[in-house]
N, C-alpha and C positions, 0 to 999 in steps of 0.2 A: 789359697796361697797368694801372697802379694807379689806383684811384679813391678819393675821400674817402668814408668811411662816414658815414652819417647816423643819426639816432635810429630811423629805420625799420628799420635793420639789426640793432638790439639783440635783438629776440626770436629771430631766426635764429642770431645769434652765441651767445647764451646757451644755446639749445637744442643747438647743436653741442657745447658744453662740458658739457651736462647739468647746468646750474647754476640756482640761484635767487638772484637778486640784487635783492631788493626795495628796497635802499637806493641804487640807482643814481642818481647825480647828473648826470653829464654825460659825453659822448663826443666826442672831437675828434681830428683829425689833428694830431700833435704832433712831426713830424719835426724841427723846429728845436730842440725841447726835449731830445731824447735824443741824446747824443753817440755817434758811431760812429767806428771807426778802421779804416784799411786795413792788412791784414796782409801777410805775405810773398806775393809773386806776385799782388798785387792782391786777395787774399782778405781777408775781414774779417767782422764780425758786427754787426748791430744788434739790439736786443732790445726786443720789445714786452712790456709788463708788464700783466697783468690782475689787479688786486687786488680780490678778491671775497669773498663770505661763505663761511663754513663750509658744506660740507666740503671745498671745492676752491679752490685758488689756482693759476693757470696762467700761464706765459709762453712765448713762442715764440722760437726761434733761427732766423734767416733768413740764408743766405749772401748776400754782396754781391759783385757782379762789379767789375771794375776801374773801369768807368765807369757803374755802376748805382746809383741811389738807391732805397731801399725805403721804403714807407709805414710809419711807426711809429704804432702804435695804443695809446692809453692809456685805460683805463676807470677812472673815479674812483668810489669808493664811500664812503659816510658812515662815519666812524670811531665813531659812536655805536652802542652796543649795543642790540639789540632789547629791548623790554619783556619779550618772551618769555624772555629770558635775563638778566633783572634779578638782582642779587645777593641770594641768599637763603642764610642760614647754617644749617647743620645740625651738631649736636654730633657730634664724631668720637671714637670710642672711649668708654670708660667711666671713665677715670681723672679724678681731681680733684686740684687743687693750688692753692697760692698762686703762680700763674705770674708770673714776672718778665720772661721773654723767650722768644721763639720764633725759629726760623730755618728756611729752606727751601733745597733745592738748586735749580738753575736750572729744572729741569723739574717741581719741586714733588713729586717722588716721595719724596725723603728729607726728613723733617720732624723738628725738634728742639724740645723745650720744657724749660725749667729751672724747678724749683720752689724758690723762695727760703725757704719755710717761714714760720711765724708766730711773732712775738716772739722771734726769734733761734734758733728750734728747727732751722732748716735743712730741706732737702728733697733730692730726687733729680733726676737728669737722665733724661728720657724721650725715646725716639726711635721713629719709624715709618719703615719701609722700603717701605710700600705706599700712600703718599699718604693716610695717616691712617685707613685701614681698621682697623688695630690698632696698639697702642702697647706698648712694652716698656720696663722700667726698665733704664738702662745700668749697667754696672759702674763706678760712681763713688761716692765717699764722700758722706755727708750733709753738705751745706754750705749756706750762705746764697748760693745762686746768683743772680747779678744780670744776667748777659748771656750770649748764645751766638751764634756765627756759624759759617758753614760754607762750604766751597768750592763751586764750581758743580756738581760731580758728587756732592757730599754725602759724600765720602770723608774729607776732612781738616776737622776742626772745632776750634774754640777756645771755651772757657767760662771765665768768671771768677767768683770768689766773694768776697764782702765779708768782710774780716778774715781772708782766707786767701790762696790762690795762683791762678795761671793754669794751666789744664789743657788738654791737647790730646788729640784722638782721631784715629787714622789708619785706622779701620775702620768708617766710617759711623756713628759715635757709639756703637758697642757697648761699647767699653772706653775708659777715660780714664787719663791719666798726668799727674802733677804736674810742671810744668816748673821751671826754675831762676829764674824771675821772682820777685822778693821778695814776701814776705807783706805784704799791704796792703789798703786798702779799695777793691778793684777794683769798678768800676761799669759798664764798657762794653767792648765788643770788636767787632772787624771782621776780615774776611779777604779776601784777593784771590781771584780765581776759581780759581787753581790751588792755593790753600791754602798757598803758600810764604811769602807776606808776611802777617804777623798784627800786629794792633794791640790794645793793652789800655790802658784809661784808669782812673785812680784818682779816687775822690771825695776831694777835698782833697789832690791829689798830682799826679804826672806822667803822661804818656802814654809807654808803652813800645812798642817794635816788635821784630819778629823777621823775618829774611829767610830762615830755614831751617825753616819749619813749627814753630817753637817750641823748637827745640833750644837756642838761645841768645837772650837778650833784652838790649836796651840802652835806656836812657832817651832820649827825643827832646828837642828843644829847646823843646817846647811849655811854656807857663808852668804853674806850679802853680795848680790851680784845682779847683773842684767839677765835674768832667766828668760829664755825664749821658749822653752818647751819642757814638759815633764810627762813621763809615762810610767805605768805600773804593771806588775804582774797580776794575774787574775786574783791571787789571794792578798795582794797589796803588800806583801813582805818585801819585794824588790822594787825599788823606785829608781828611775834614771832621769836625769835632768841635764839640760844643756845651757851653757852660757854663751851668748852671742857677742857681737861687737857693736859698740856705740861710742859716743863721745866720752861717757863715763867709764865704760869697760871696752877698750879697743880690742880688735880682733887678735892682737898679739897675746892676749891672756885668756881667750875663750877656751873652755874645757868642758868635758862631760864628767858628771859626778854620779856615783852609785851609792844607794843605801840598801842594805840587806836586812834591815830590821824596821821596815815601815817608816823610815825617815828619822829614827832616833839618832843614828850616827851616819856620817857621810864620808866617802873616800873619793878623792880625785883619781880618775882612771888614767891610763897611759895614752889616751886619745891625743892625736896631734893638736897643737895650739891652733885654733881656727875660729872663724865666726860661725859657730854652730847655730843653724836656724831652726832645726827641728830634730827630735829624736822619737823613736818608737821601739817597742820591744815585743817579744813573743809572750805567750801566755805564762810561761814559767820564768820569764825574765832573763833567760840565758842568752838568747839571740837579740842583738840590738842593732838598729840602723840609725845612723846620724847623717844629716845632710848639711853641707857647708855652703853658705851664700857666696857666690863667685868662687866656688871650689868644687870638691868632689863629693861622692857618697862613700861613706865608710861603714863597715860592718864588724861586729864582734860576735863570736860564738861561745864565749866563755864569760859572760856577764861583765864585759869591759876590761878583762885582764889584758887581752891583746886585740889589736885592730888591723883590718885589712882594707886597703884602698880598692874599691871595686872598679869595674871597667866602664861605669857610667861616665859620660864626659864632664868636663868642667862646665858649670852652668850656674845660674842664679837660683840655686835650690832654696825653696822656702817651706816645703811640706813633705811629709812621709807618712806611711802607714805600713802595718805588718799583720799578716795572718796569725792565727793562734800558734801554729807550729814554726813560724818564722821563715817558711819556705817562699811564700808570696810576699814581695815587697813592692811598695809603690813610692816613686819619687816624683816630686812636683817642682819644676822650675817656674819662675814667674814669667811664663810665656804660654804658648798654646800646645805644649807637648806633655804627655803623661808617660812616664817611664815605668815599666813593670818588669820585675824579675820573678821567675818561677823556680829559681834554684838558690834562694838565700843570697842573692846579689852577685852570683858569678857571671851571669849573662843578663842583658837587658834588651827589651824591645820598646819602641815608642809608638804612641798613637797621637794623632793631631785632633785638636778641637778648634774649629774655625773661629778666628778672631778672639781667641781666649787670652786671658791674662790670669792664669791659674794661681791659686794661693794655698789651697788646703785639700786634704784627702782623708778618706776613711774607708775601711773595707770590712766585710763580714769575717767571721772567724775562719771560714774555709778559703777566703780570698777570692771567691768567685763573684761577689757583688762589690763593686768599687764606686764610691761617690767622690767626685771632685768638684771644687767650687772655683768659679771665676770671680775675682774680686772686682772686676768691672769698673775700675776708676777711670774717668769720673762718672757721676750719676748719669743715668738711672742705675748703673751697676751691671753686673754680669749675672749669668745663670748658674744653675746646678746641673751637673751632668752625671749620668749613671751608665755603668757597663755591667752586663750580666753574662757570665759564661756558665756552662753546664757543670754543676757540682758533681764530684766523683768521690763520695765518701767511702772510705775503706772500713769495712766491718771487721771487728775483732771479737774474740771470745776469751773470757778469763773465768777462772773458778772463784766462787765465793761460798765457802763452806761446801754444802752439798748441791748448790745451785750453780747456774751459769750466768754470767753477765755479758750481754751483747752491747757493744758500745761503738760509737762513731762520732767524729767531729760534727758539731751542729752545722747542717748545710743551709744554704741560702734558699733552698726550695724544699718543699715537703717530701719526705720519703717514708715508705711503709716497710716495716720489718715483716718478712715472710718466711715460712718454713715448708720444707718438702722432705719426705722420707725416701723418695725414689727419684733419682735424676733422669731415669728413662721416661718419666712422665712430665707433664706440665701442671701437675697438681700442687701449685704453690698456694699456700693459705696465709691470709693476713693474720698476724698475731696481735690480739687485742690486749696488749700489756702496756702499761705506762712506761715511757722512756724519758724521765725528767732530766733536766740539764744539770750536769755536775759543774758547779761554778769554779772549781779548782782546775779542771781540765778543759772546759768548754766542750765536753762530749755528752751526747745523749746516752743514757745507760738504761737498759731494760733487763730486769731480773727475771731469769727463766728457770722453770723447774727442771730438774735433772731428767734427762731422757735415758731410757734403757735400750733403745735401738738407734741405729744411725739416723741422724737428722742433718739437713742442710739448710742454711739460712742465707738470706739475701736481703738487700735493700732495693726497693723499686720506687721510682718516681712516677 
């Protein structure tokens, strides 16, 4: 017979999972909140999810009989990061440059940085294949690089140069090739998660798109403008772009535009008229963050239909980044402060980088690995800085026919999926099943055979 668990059961439960969850908020019976379905011959599954702190997240899969209901248990934990893991930034590598843009793969292992050079001198593209431990110059010409973007796996990338062309790489940024896109004042770029759909925007010109990883390009219907930034959803269907202020397009007409069909058509959003310096969006393109130079940070949670002014202060904002779910946001003013929100822009905290003149930011899909760049004007330039906090992937189970799918947002550190049939033991066993990345959701997905007995799953780092 099932009974409702109470707060008195928490210590025993956590001990059985061998966990520490100091941020526990509440525990409740939540059967009405969790849907369950009856499978063939009366079989089915209901899923209890335990969302807890690093290093383990666990869920259980419980078979349900034809006429049986199971108690569903949900443990809520605070989404706030512990002070112990507050964001601190350390310089990564020894390279210096006039950094104009940075990019990161979904797991934050592949990192890219483009050096725009000083006073038109141009610079190089650099990449790291080990999460910033070391950096190498790519085989790319010296150009005034202004933007870079990469696919979720970091294999396919796009970079644009002002007064030059659009370049692509198909080998994790090691080598680059000039595409057929016209020579122009390219200023911004974006890529879908699979790297097939690419977008490049001009300063004082058009936005171009490619559907074949840069093999061919075509202009979109976006208006001619001083485009400062462009971002895309993981499937490349939703595109967001920001117009900034300049002599040709003053800040009195700067707006944010949205496309819901991969750039075929565009709509001007209800964003305030501002000098939009940068925009970024969540994996599904629903949550958007936009930063205003000498202004505020704004967010939208409905693909640009409505906008909210966040509590971030007025500043010379120049860069932004977003996690896959849009919960973690990064704001970069042209100074030595990095602003981070862990609640989609409601609250912000700042970290300092000594003698910094920051210009760009990127983060992993889970928001735990953040890369920022110091533009370091004048030469020799500034450095690249990295912050790493503990990933806390939440494991979920769903049905796929007669099988189960265990999935979690790709973390910035390796995790192993484990199973145990008895929580009174420590007999957790690694599951040797592939968990490929779903490019649409940026989640690792493992297909599991259906179990006929109670099984409990967890992720362990």
